[in-house]
C-alpha positions as CSV (number, residue, x, y, z in Angstrom):
1,M,42.4,3.7,17.7
2,L,40.6,0.6,17.4
3,S,36.7,0.2,17.4
4,R,36.3,-1.6,20.5
5,E,38.2,0.8,22.4
6,I,36.2,3.7,21.0
7,E,33.0,2.0,21.9
8,V,34.2,1.3,25.4
9,L,34.9,5.1,25.9
10,L,31.5,6.2,24.2
11,A,30.0,3.6,26.6
12,A,31.7,5.4,29.5
13,R,30.9,8.8,28.4
14,L,27.3,8.0,28.1
15,Y,27.3,6.5,31.6
16,R,28.5,9.5,32.8
17,A,26.0,11.6,30.8
18,G,23.2,9.8,32.6
19,L,22.0,7.2,30.3
20,A,20.7,4.3,32.1
21,K,23.5,1.3,32.3
22,A,21.0,-1.1,31.4
23,L,20.1,0.6,28.4
24,I,24.1,0.7,27.4
25,E,24.5,-2.9,28.0
26,A,21.5,-4.1,25.8
27,A,22.8,-1.8,23.0
28,F,25.9,-3.6,23.1
29,A,24.6,-6.9,23.5
30,A,22.1,-6.1,20.5
31,S,25.0,-4.9,18.3
32,I,26.2,-8.3,18.6
33,N,23.2,-10.2,18.1
34,N,22.0,-8.3,15.1
35,N,25.4,-7.7,13.4
36,T,24.9,-4.1,13.9
37,S,26.3,-1.2,14.9
38,F,26.7,-0.1,19.1
39,I,25.7,3.4,17.8
40,D,22.8,2.0,15.7
41,E,21.6,-0.1,18.7
42,L,21.7,3.0,21.0
43,Y,19.5,5.3,18.6
44,A,17.2,2.4,18.1
45,S,16.6,1.5,21.8
46,A,16.8,5.0,23.6
47,C,13.5,6.9,22.4
48,G,13.9,10.8,23.3
49,E,17.9,10.2,24.0
50,D,18.9,11.3,20.4
51,G,20.4,14.6,21.5
52,L,22.4,13.0,24.7
53,I,23.4,10.1,22.5
54,G,24.9,12.8,19.8
55,Q,26.8,14.9,22.3
56,C,28.4,12.0,23.5
57,I,29.7,10.9,20.3
58,A,30.7,14.7,19.4
59,D,32.7,14.4,22.9
60,V,34.7,11.2,22.0
61,A,35.4,12.7,18.8
62,G,36.8,15.7,19.4
63,V,34.3,18.0,17.8
64,A,31.0,20.1,18.4
65,F,27.8,18.8,18.0
66,E,24.8,20.8,16.7
67,E,21.2,20.1,15.6
68,V,20.8,20.6,11.9
69,P,19.9,24.1,11.2
70,R,17.1,24.7,8.8
71,S,18.5,27.9,7.4
72,T,21.0,25.9,5.2
73,T,21.7,25.1,1.9
74,I,22.7,21.9,0.4
75,I,25.5,21.9,-2.0
76,L,24.6,20.0,-4.8
77,R,26.8,17.7,-6.7
78,T,26.5,17.5,-10.5
79,G,25.1,14.2,-11.4
80,L,24.0,13.3,-8.1
81,N,22.8,10.0,-7.5
82,M,19.5,9.6,-5.7
83,S,19.5,6.2,-4.7
84,I,22.4,7.3,-2.1
85,L,19.8,9.4,0.0
86,P,18.2,6.6,2.1
87,R,21.9,5.3,3.6
88,A,23.8,8.8,3.5
89,R,25.6,9.9,6.8
90,I,26.9,12.9,5.7
91,A,25.9,16.3,4.3
92,T,27.7,19.6,3.3
93,V,25.9,22.7,3.3
94,L,26.6,26.3,2.9
95,T,25.3,28.7,5.9
96,R,23.9,32.3,5.3
97,H,27.6,33.6,5.7
98,N,28.5,31.1,2.7
99,N,30.6,29.0,5.3
100,A,30.8,25.4,4.4
101,L,29.9,22.9,6.9
102,I,30.1,18.9,7.0
103,Y,27.2,17.6,9.1
104,I,28.1,13.8,10.0
105,A,26.1,10.8,12.1
106,P,29.3,9.1,12.4
107,T,29.9,5.1,12.9
108,I,32.4,3.8,15.3
109,N,34.9,3.3,12.4
110,D,34.0,7.3,11.5
111,I,34.6,8.4,14.9
112,A,38.3,6.9,14.3
113,V,39.0,8.3,11.1
114,I,37.6,11.6,12.4
115,K,40.2,11.8,15.4
116,R,42.9,10.9,13.0
117,G,41.9,13.8,10.7
118,L,42.0,16.1,13.6
119,S,45.5,15.8,14.4
120,E,46.3,16.1,10.7
121,R,44.1,19.2,9.9
122,G,43.6,21.4,12.4
123,D,40.7,23.6,10.1
124,L,38.8,20.2,10.1
125,V,37.5,20.8,13.6
126,T,35.6,24.4,12.8
127,R,34.0,22.8,9.6
128,L,32.8,19.5,11.2
129,R,29.4,19.1,13.2
130,I,28.1,15.7,14.8
131,T,24.5,15.3,14.5
132,T,21.9,12.6,14.8
133,P,21.0,10.2,11.9
134,S,17.5,11.3,11.4
135,G,18.9,15.0,11.3
136,V,21.3,13.9,8.6
137,R,18.3,12.6,6.8
138,E,16.0,15.4,7.1
139,L,18.5,17.7,5.8
140,L,19.2,15.5,2.6
141,R,15.3,15.0,2.3
142,S,14.5,18.8,2.5
143,G,17.2,19.9,0.5
144,H,16.3,17.5,-2.5
145,E,12.5,17.7,-2.1
146,K,11.7,19.1,-5.3
147,L,13.7,16.4,-7.2
148,L,12.6,14.0,-5.0
149,V,8.7,15.1,-5.5
150,D,9.1,15.5,-9.5
151,E,10.8,11.6,-9.4
152,A,7.6,10.5,-7.3
153,S,5.2,12.1,-9.8
154,R,6.5,10.5,-12.9
155,M,8.2,7.3,-11.9
156,V,5.9,5.2,-14.0
157,E,5.9,7.5,-16.7
158,D,9.8,7.3,-16.6
159,T,10.1,3.5,-16.6
160,H,7.0,1.7,-18.1
161,Q,5.1,5.0,-19.7
162,E,2.6,2.4,-21.5
163,Y,1.4,1.7,-17.9
164,S,0.5,5.2,-17.0
165,A,-3.1,6.5,-16.2
166,K,-2.3,10.1,-16.8
167,I,-4.1,9.9,-20.3
168,V,-7.3,8.5,-19.2
169,L,-8.2,7.4,-22.8
170,T,-5.8,7.4,-25.9
171,G,-6.7,8.4,-29.1
172,R,-6.6,5.3,-30.5
173,Q,-9.3,3.8,-27.5
174,G,-11.4,6.7,-28.4
175,I,-11.6,5.7,-32.3
176,L,-12.6,2.1,-31.0
177,V,-15.2,3.4,-28.9
178,G,-16.5,5.5,-31.2
179,G,-16.6,2.9,-34.0
180,L,-18.5,0.5,-31.5
181,A,-20.9,3.0,-30.6
182,T,-21.5,4.1,-34.3
183,C,-21.9,0.3,-35.2
184,F,-24.6,-0.4,-32.2
185,L,-26.8,2.6,-33.6
186,L,-26.8,1.6,-36.7
187,L,-27.8,-2.0,-35.8
188,A,-30.0,-0.6,-33.4
189,F,-31.6,1.3,-36.3
190,H,-32.0,-1.6,-38.3
191,N,-33.2,-3.9,-35.8
192,A,-33.6,-2.5,-32.5
193,R,-34.9,-5.7,-31.2
194,L,-32.7,-8.1,-32.3
195,T,-29.8,-5.8,-31.2
196,W,-31.3,-5.2,-27.6
197,Q,-31.8,-9.0,-27.3
198,G,-28.4,-9.9,-28.7
199,L,-26.4,-7.4,-26.2
200,H,-28.7,-8.9,-23.8
201,V,-27.7,-12.5,-24.0
202,I,-24.0,-11.2,-24.1
203,F,-23.8,-9.5,-21.0
204,S,-26.0,-12.0,-19.3
205,L,-23.3,-14.8,-20.3
206,F,-20.5,-12.6,-19.3
207,F,-22.1,-12.2,-15.9
208,L,-22.8,-15.8,-15.5
209,S,-19.1,-16.6,-16.4
210,C,-18.0,-13.9,-13.5
211,V,-20.4,-16.1,-11.2
212,L,-18.9,-19.4,-12.4
213,L,-15.7,-18.0,-11.8
214,R,-16.2,-17.3,-7.8
215,L,-18.2,-20.6,-7.3
216,V,-15.0,-22.5,-8.5
217,A,-13.2,-20.3,-6.2
218,C,-15.4,-21.7,-3.5
219,K,-14.3,-25.0,-3.6
220,S,-10.3,-24.0,-3.1
221,L,-10.6,-22.4,1.0
222,S,-7.3,-21.0,2.5
223,S,-6.6,-22.3,6.1
224,D,-7.2,-19.7,8.5
225,S,-4.2,-21.3,10.7
226,L,-0.9,-19.6,10.8
227,S,2.0,-20.8,9.2
228,P,4.7,-21.7,11.1
229,L,7.7,-19.6,11.6
230,L,11.3,-21.2,11.2
231,E,14.1,-20.1,13.9
232,I,15.5,-17.1,12.4
233,R,18.9,-15.3,14.0
234,P,18.6,-11.5,14.3
235,D,21.8,-11.3,12.4
236,E,20.4,-12.9,9.3
237,L,17.6,-10.3,9.1
238,P,17.8,-7.2,6.5
239,V,16.6,-4.0,6.9
240,Y,13.0,-3.9,6.2
241,T,11.2,-0.6,5.4
242,V,7.2,0.2,6.2
243,M,5.5,2.8,4.6
244,V,2.4,4.6,6.2
245,A,0.7,7.3,3.9
246,L,-1.6,10.0,6.3
247,Y,-3.8,12.5,5.2
248,Q,-5.9,14.3,8.2
249,E,-5.2,11.6,10.6
250,A,-4.4,13.0,13.6
251,D,-6.8,11.2,15.8
252,I,-5.6,7.7,14.7
253,V,-2.0,8.6,15.3
254,P,-1.2,7.2,19.0
255,Q,-2.8,4.0,17.4
256,L,-1.0,3.7,14.4
257,V,2.5,4.4,16.3
258,K,1.6,1.7,19.1
259,A,1.0,-0.9,16.3
260,M,4.2,0.2,14.3
261,L,6.2,-0.3,17.5
262,G,4.4,-3.8,17.8
263,L,6.2,-5.1,15.1
264,N,8.7,-8.1,15.7
265,W,11.8,-6.8,14.0
266,P,15.0,-5.5,15.5
267,R,14.7,-1.8,15.8
268,S,18.1,-0.9,14.3
269,K,17.0,-2.8,11.3
270,L,13.6,-1.2,10.8
271,Q,12.6,1.8,8.9
272,V,9.2,3.4,9.2
273,L,8.4,6.2,7.2
274,F,5.4,8.4,7.9
275,L,4.5,10.1,4.8
276,C,2.1,13.4,5.1
277,E,1.1,16.1,3.1
278,A,3.1,19.3,4.3
279,D,0.0,21.2,4.8
280,D,-1.5,18.9,6.9
281,E,-0.5,20.3,10.3
282,A,-2.5,18.4,12.7
283,T,-1.2,14.9,11.7
284,L,2.4,16.1,11.6
285,A,2.0,17.9,14.8
286,A,0.2,14.7,16.4
287,L,3.0,12.6,15.1
288,K,5.7,15.0,16.4
289,R,4.3,14.7,19.8
290,E,4.7,10.8,19.9
291,E,8.0,9.4,21.4
292,M,9.3,7.4,18.6
293,P,12.7,5.7,18.2
294,Q,15.5,7.2,15.4
295,C,14.1,4.5,12.8
296,F,10.7,6.5,12.7
297,D,11.0,9.1,10.1
298,I,8.3,11.8,9.7
299,L,8.1,12.9,6.0
300,P,6.0,15.9,4.8
301,I,5.5,15.8,1.1
302,S,4.9,19.4,-0.8
303,D,1.9,20.0,-3.0
304,S,3.2,19.1,-6.7
305,G,1.9,17.0,-8.9
306,P,-1.0,14.8,-8.1
307,R,-2.3,15.1,-4.8
308,T,-2.4,11.0,-4.3
309,K,-1.6,8.2,-2.4
310,P,0.7,6.3,-4.7
311,K,2.6,9.6,-5.1
312,A,3.1,9.8,-1.5
313,L,4.2,6.0,-1.4
314,N,6.9,6.7,-4.2
315,Y,8.3,9.6,-2.5
316,G,8.7,7.2,0.3
317,L,10.1,4.6,-1.9
318,L,13.1,7.0,-3.2
319,L,14.1,7.5,0.5
320,S,13.6,3.5,1.6
321,K,16.5,1.9,2.4
322,G,15.2,-1.7,3.0
323,S,16.0,-4.8,1.1
324,F,11.7,-5.2,1.7
325,V,9.0,-2.7,1.8
326,V,5.5,-3.4,3.2
327,I,2.7,-0.5,3.0
328,Y,-0.1,0.1,5.5
329,D,-2.7,2.2,6.4
330,A,-2.9,4.6,9.0
331,E,-5.8,2.6,10.9
332,D,-4.0,-0.9,10.3
333,R,-3.0,-3.2,13.1
334,P,-1.0,-5.8,11.6
335,H,0.2,-9.1,13.2
336,P,3.6,-8.6,15.2
337,D,5.2,-11.2,13.4
338,Q,4.1,-10.4,9.8
339,L,7.5,-9.0,8.6
340,L,8.9,-12.3,9.8
341,E,6.6,-14.5,7.7
342,A,6.8,-12.5,4.5
343,F,10.6,-12.5,4.9
344,Q,10.8,-16.1,5.4
345,R,8.2,-16.8,2.6
346,F,10.5,-14.5,0.1
347,Q,13.7,-16.3,1.4
348,S,12.4,-19.5,0.4
349,A,11.1,-18.6,-2.9
350,D,13.0,-17.5,-6.0
351,E,13.5,-13.5,-7.3
352,K,10.0,-13.8,-9.3
353,L,8.2,-14.0,-6.1
354,G,7.9,-10.2,-6.0
355,C,5.1,-9.4,-3.8
356,L,2.9,-11.1,-0.8
357,Q,-0.4,-9.8,0.5
358,A,-1.5,-10.0,4.1
359,P,-5.2,-11.1,4.4
360,L,-7.5,-8.0,6.3
361,K,-9.8,-8.2,8.3
362,V,-12.2,-6.2,9.8
363,G,-12.7,-5.4,13.3
364,N,-15.6,-3.5,13.5
365,A,-18.1,-5.6,11.7
366,H,-20.7,-4.9,14.7
367,E,-21.0,-1.1,14.3
368,S,-23.3,-0.9,11.5
369,M,-24.6,-2.6,8.7
370,I,-22.2,-1.1,6.1
371,A,-19.7,-2.2,8.0
372,R,-20.8,-5.8,8.6
373,M,-21.5,-6.4,4.7
374,F,-17.9,-4.6,4.2
375,A,-16.3,-7.5,6.7
376,F,-18.2,-10.1,4.7
377,E,-16.9,-9.1,1.6
378,Y,-13.4,-8.8,2.8
379,A,-13.3,-12.3,4.2
380,A,-14.6,-13.7,1.0
381,H,-12.1,-11.8,-1.1
382,F,-8.8,-12.1,1.1
383,R,-9.6,-15.7,2.8
384,S,-11.3,-17.3,-0.3
385,F,-10.9,-15.5,-3.8
386,L,-7.4,-14.1,-3.4
387,P,-5.9,-17.4,-2.2
388,W,-7.5,-19.1,-5.1
389,L,-6.2,-16.6,-7.6
390,A,-2.5,-17.0,-6.0
391,H,-2.6,-20.6,-6.0
392,H,-3.5,-20.8,-10.0
393,G,-1.0,-18.0,-10.6
394,L,-3.8,-15.9,-11.9
395,V,-3.6,-12.2,-12.0
396,M,-4.1,-10.8,-8.5
397,P,-5.6,-7.4,-7.4
398,L,-3.8,-6.3,-4.4
399,G,-5.6,-4.9,-1.7
400,G,-4.7,-1.1,-0.7
401,T,-2.5,-2.4,2.4
402,S,-0.2,-5.1,4.1
403,N,1.4,-5.4,0.5
404,H,5.1,-6.7,1.0
405,F,7.3,-6.1,-2.0
406,R,10.9,-7.0,-3.1
407,Y,12.5,-3.7,-3.1
408,D,14.4,-4.5,-6.3
409,C,11.5,-5.8,-7.7
410,L,9.3,-2.7,-6.8
411,R,11.6,-0.3,-8.3
412,A,12.1,-2.6,-11.7
413,A,8.3,-2.2,-11.9
414,G,8.2,1.5,-11.7
415,G,6.8,1.9,-8.1
416,W,2.9,3.0,-7.7
417,D,1.2,5.0,-10.7
418,P,0.5,8.5,-9.2
419,H,-2.2,9.1,-11.3
420,N,-4.3,6.1,-10.8
421,V,-6.6,6.2,-7.9
422,T,-6.6,2.6,-7.2
423,E,-2.9,1.7,-7.3
424,D,-3.1,-1.5,-5.6
425,A,-5.0,-3.3,-8.2
426,E,-3.0,-1.4,-11.0
427,L,0.2,-2.7,-9.6
428,G,-0.9,-6.2,-9.1
429,T,-1.4,-6.4,-12.9
430,R,1.4,-4.9,-13.7
431,L,3.7,-6.9,-12.0
432,A,2.1,-10.1,-13.4
433,R,2.3,-8.5,-17.2
434,L,6.1,-8.1,-16.1
435,G,6.5,-11.7,-15.0
436,Y,6.3,-11.1,-11.4
437,R,4.3,-13.6,-9.3
438,I,2.4,-12.7,-6.1
439,D,1.0,-14.9,-3.2
440,M,-0.4,-14.7,0.1
441,I,1.0,-15.0,3.5
442,S,-1.3,-15.9,6.8
443,R,-0.9,-13.4,9.4
444,P,-3.5,-11.0,9.3
445,T,-3.7,-7.1,9.4
446,L,-6.8,-5.6,11.5
447,E,-8.3,-2.6,10.2
448,D,-11.9,-1.0,10.4
449,A,-14.4,-0.5,7.7
450,P,-16.3,2.6,7.3
451,T,-19.5,2.7,9.1
452,E,-21.4,5.4,7.4
453,I,-23.0,4.8,3.9
454,D,-21.5,8.3,2.4
455,I,-18.1,7.3,3.8
456,W,-18.1,3.7,2.2
457,F,-20.0,5.2,-1.1
458,R,-17.1,7.5,-1.8
459,Q,-14.2,5.2,-0.8
460,R,-16.3,2.7,-3.1
461,T,-16.6,5.3,-5.9
462,R,-12.9,6.0,-6.1
463,W,-11.9,2.2,-6.3
464,F,-14.2,1.7,-9.3
465,K,-12.9,4.7,-10.7
466,G,-9.3,3.2,-10.5
467,W,-10.4,-0.1,-11.4
468,I,-11.7,1.4,-14.8
469,Q,-8.4,3.4,-15.4
470,T,-6.5,0.2,-14.6
471,W,-8.6,-1.8,-17.2
472,L,-8.4,1.2,-19.8
473,V,-4.8,1.4,-19.3
474,Q,-4.1,-2.4,-19.7
475,M,-6.1,-2.7,-22.7
476,R,-4.3,-0.1,-24.8
477,R,-2.3,-3.0,-26.5
478,P,-4.7,-6.2,-26.1
479,V,-2.4,-8.5,-28.4
480,I,0.6,-7.7,-26.0
481,L,-1.5,-8.1,-23.0
482,L,-2.6,-11.6,-24.0
483,R,1.2,-12.4,-25.0
484,Q,2.1,-11.4,-21.9
485,L,-0.6,-13.1,-19.4
486,G,-1.5,-16.1,-21.8
487,V,-4.8,-17.2,-22.8
488,Q,-5.8,-18.7,-19.4
489,R,-4.8,-15.6,-17.3
490,F,-6.0,-12.7,-20.1
491,L,-9.8,-14.4,-20.1
492,A,-9.5,-14.7,-16.0
493,Y,-8.1,-11.0,-15.9
494,H,-11.2,-10.1,-17.7
495,L,-13.8,-11.9,-16.1
496,L,-12.5,-10.5,-12.8
497,A,-11.9,-6.8,-13.9
498,A,-13.9,-5.9,-16.6
499,G,-17.0,-8.6,-15.2
500,M,-16.8,-6.3,-11.8
501,I,-17.5,-2.9,-14.0
502,I,-20.0,-4.1,-16.4
503,S,-21.4,-6.4,-14.0
504,S,-21.8,-3.5,-11.5
505,L,-22.9,-0.8,-14.0
506,L,-25.6,-3.0,-15.6
507,Y,-27.0,-4.8,-12.2
508,P,-30.0,-1.6,-11.6
509,F,-31.0,-2.2,-15.3
510,T,-31.0,-6.1,-14.6
511,L,-33.2,-5.7,-11.5
512,F,-35.7,-3.4,-13.5
513,F,-35.8,-5.3,-16.5
514,I,-36.6,-8.8,-14.0
515,A,-39.7,-6.6,-12.3
516,G,-40.9,-5.2,-15.7
517,A,-40.9,-9.0,-17.3
518,T,-42.7,-10.0,-14.1
519,F,-44.9,-7.3,-14.3
520,C,-46.1,-8.5,-18.0
521,W,-46.0,-11.8,-17.2
522,L,-48.4,-11.5,-14.3
523,S,-50.5,-9.1,-16.4
524,G,-50.8,-11.4,-19.3
525,Y,-49.2,-9.3,-21.9
526,G,-48.5,-11.3,-25.1
527,V,-44.5,-9.9,-25.0
528,F,-43.7,-11.7,-22.2
529,A,-43.4,-14.9,-24.6
530,D,-40.8,-13.0,-26.3
531,I,-38.8,-12.3,-23.4
532,R,-39.3,-15.4,-21.0
533,E,-36.0,-16.8,-22.0
534,L,-34.1,-13.8,-21.0
535,L,-36.0,-13.2,-17.8
536,F,-35.2,-16.9,-17.0
537,L,-31.4,-16.1,-17.8
538,D,-31.6,-12.7,-15.7
539,I,-32.9,-14.6,-12.6
540,L,-30.7,-17.5,-12.8
541,N,-27.8,-14.8,-12.8
542,I,-29.0,-13.0,-10.1
543,V,-29.6,-15.7,-7.6
544,M,-26.4,-17.6,-8.7
545,G,-24.6,-14.1,-8.1
546,Y,-26.4,-13.3,-4.6
547,L,-25.2,-17.3,-3.7
548,S,-22.0,-17.2,-5.0
549,F,-21.0,-14.3,-3.0
550,H,-22.7,-15.6,-0.1
551,T,-21.3,-19.4,-0.3
552,L,-17.7,-17.7,-0.9
553,G,-18.1,-15.5,2.3
554,R,-19.5,-18.3,4.5
555,R,-17.0,-20.4,3.7
556,A,-14.1,-17.8,4.4
557,L,-15.8,-17.1,7.6
558,A,-16.5,-21.0,9.2
559,G,-16.6,-21.0,12.7
560,T,-17.2,-17.4,13.0
561,R,-20.4,-15.6,13.8
562,M,-21.6,-12.5,12.1
563,P,-23.4,-10.1,14.0
564,G,-26.3,-9.8,12.0
565,P,-27.8,-11.3,9.0
566,I,-25.7,-11.0,5.4
567,L,-28.4,-12.7,2.8
568,P,-31.4,-10.2,3.0
569,W,-28.8,-7.3,2.9
570,I,-27.1,-8.1,-0.6
571,P,-29.3,-7.1,-2.9
572,L,-29.0,-3.8,-1.4
573,Y,-25.4,-3.6,-0.8
574,W,-24.9,-4.7,-4.5
575,L,-27.1,-1.7,-5.6
576,L,-24.9,0.7,-3.3
577,M,-22.1,-0.7,-5.1
578,S,-23.7,0.0,-8.9
579,F,-24.5,3.6,-7.9
580,A,-21.0,4.2,-6.8
581,A,-19.9,2.8,-10.1
582,W,-21.7,5.0,-11.8
583,R,-20.7,8.1,-10.0
584,A,-17.2,6.6,-10.8
585,L,-17.8,6.6,-14.8
586,R,-19.1,10.2,-14.4
587,Q,-16.1,11.3,-12.2
588,L,-13.5,9.7,-14.3
589,N,-14.8,12.1,-17.3
590,R,-14.7,15.2,-14.9
591,L,-11.9,14.5,-12.3
592,P,-9.8,11.4,-13.2
593,F,-7.4,11.9,-10.7
594,L,-9.6,13.4,-7.9
595,W,-8.5,11.4,-4.5
596,E,-11.6,11.2,-2.0
597,K,-10.0,10.7,1.2
598,T,-11.5,8.3,3.7
599,P,-11.6,9.4,7.2
600,H,-10.5,7.0,10.0
601,R,-10.7,7.1,13.4
602,P,-9.2,5.0,16.6
603,A,-10.8,1.4,16.8
604,R,-13.6,0.8,19.2
605,S,-13.1,-3.0,18.6
606,I,-11.9,-5.0,22.1
607,Q,-9.1,-6.3,19.8
608,E,-6.4,-3.9,19.0
609,T,-4.0,-6.1,17.2
610,P,-4.2,-9.6,15.7
611,G,-3.5,-12.4,18.7
612,P,-0.5,-14.3,18.4
613,N,-2.7,-17.4,17.4
614,Q,-4.5,-15.1,14.4
C-alpha cells in the first residue's frame, strides 16, 4: 500500500475518532512545508491527544495499541550502540511471563511494512504493539538508566581525562605549591620586608594588568540591535535540542514551559528535554501537570555519581537527537527567534565555530540592591566584555545558560565535566584548547538575578570554586596550554581567570593596607616614607578598578536607566565577592563537588520574554 493511501486512511480514522479536521489538515500541510512525517506533525501539534493518535495508527496497521507498561525488562543486545537511543522507534521487551513483545511507534512506511508482515506472519499480531513515540523513548531510557548515568558521570574522563576536575590538585601541582611556599618562607625569614614589598608590587602590577584589559574592552562595544534574519524555509531546518536542568523548581515550571512553547521553531523538529533528579517529586509532578507536545520529554535522573548540573546535561546529551543543542536555566525566557539566529550563524560559518553565546539580560534589577548590581555586572560582561573577547578570538568563558552548540563539536569535546561546579567557564576553555571558536549572537535571554544576599553569596561561592577548579585543571601542563592557545591568548586567559581569582582574594587586604598606610600618613609615622609608593600604586589600582567596572557597565547600558545608583555600591559589592572567593577556597578543600543550589521563583518583572526588537 502506498504511503499517501495510508495517510488518507489515517486521516479518515482520526476524523471519525473525533480529532479536529483543522488540526488534521494543518498536520498535512506542515509535513509538506517542513519535509517531515505526517505522524510526527500530528504528535507535535495535538497536545494531550497522544493516546488517540496512537490508537488510530494501531487501527490502520491492524494491531493492538498499548501504553508501555512499567513492569518490563528490555532485552539488551550485545555491544549496544548508545547513540541509537535518541532516534529509536522500536523496543523489544520481556514481560513478567517471559513473553517477548515488540513496541513500536511507526512511521507511515512502517505501517505499510506491518500490514504486509501481518499477512505473511500470523504470529506477529500477538507480539507487536503500537505505542506513542514518547512511550518508546521512556522505555528505552529507563531500561538503560544505569548505563546512561554511568556514561554521563565519566564522559570527560573517557574522552579527555586531562581536563577532568575529579582530582582537584595533582601530585605534581601539590609538590609545586609546597615548593613555592617553602621558598616564600625562606625568603621571608631572610628578609621579610623585601619579600613582602616584592610580592606586593608583583600582585599590584598583575591587578593593574587585569584592569587595563577591561579598559581596553571599553573601546569595543557590541551593538544592542538585533542581527537581521534571512528567509529560511522550514524544510531546511534540522532538529534542534533544548536542554533544561531543573532541581527543586516546581514553582517556576509553568513559566518555563510557556517560554519553551514560545520558541520559533517547527515543533516536529524540536526536542525539549527537562532534566530532573529522580527524587525531586515536586518538580516532576509540576512538569507532568503541564500540557506539553510529544517533543517535550521529562527525564528523571537517578542519584549516582556527582549530583551536579553538568552530569544532568551529559545525561541529556546522550539522549539528544538534534544537530544543534542549546541549554537554558529554569528561569530563562529566551527570545523566540534565538534558535533561528544561532542556526543561521552556524550555517554561515565553518565547523570550527563550535558554540554561540546569547547575551543574558536581568529582568528584576529593580527588586533589590544585590539584583541591581548583578544586572549591572551582567550588562558589562555580556554586552561589552564577552563580545570583545569573541571579536579578538580570545578564550571566552561561557555563561551558564543560552549556550548553542554544534552537537558533533560538543560530543567531540566530551560534553561537560560533571565534577566541575562552574561547568560553563571550563567548557569554554576546553573548546578553545581543542581548536574551536566561540562567538556571540544578538537575541538575548531574560533571567532573574538573586534578590537576597545569602542566595547570591552561595551562588557566587560556587562560581569561584569552579573557576579555581578550572584554572588548576588548565595549569596541569602549562607548556601544552601555551602551545595550544598561543602567547596572546595564554596571557589574556591568565589575566581573566587567575586575575579574577587573585584580585578577589586580595581585595580586602588591599583595602586594609590603604587604610593602615593612610593612618600612618595622617599620624606622622616615619614608616609611611617606606610604603608611600605602594600606597599610591594600590590607590591607583582600586580607583581604576572601580572606574573600569563602572565604565564598562555604563557603556553597555547606554540609553538604559538603572533603578538606583551603582558607583557608591561597587566597593561593598566587591567586598562581598571577596568573601565568597575565600569561602570557595575553603570549600574547595572540604567539599570540592558540592553544588549549592540557587533557588528561583516566577518572574515578577513586567516583561516576561524579550520583545521582537530586543
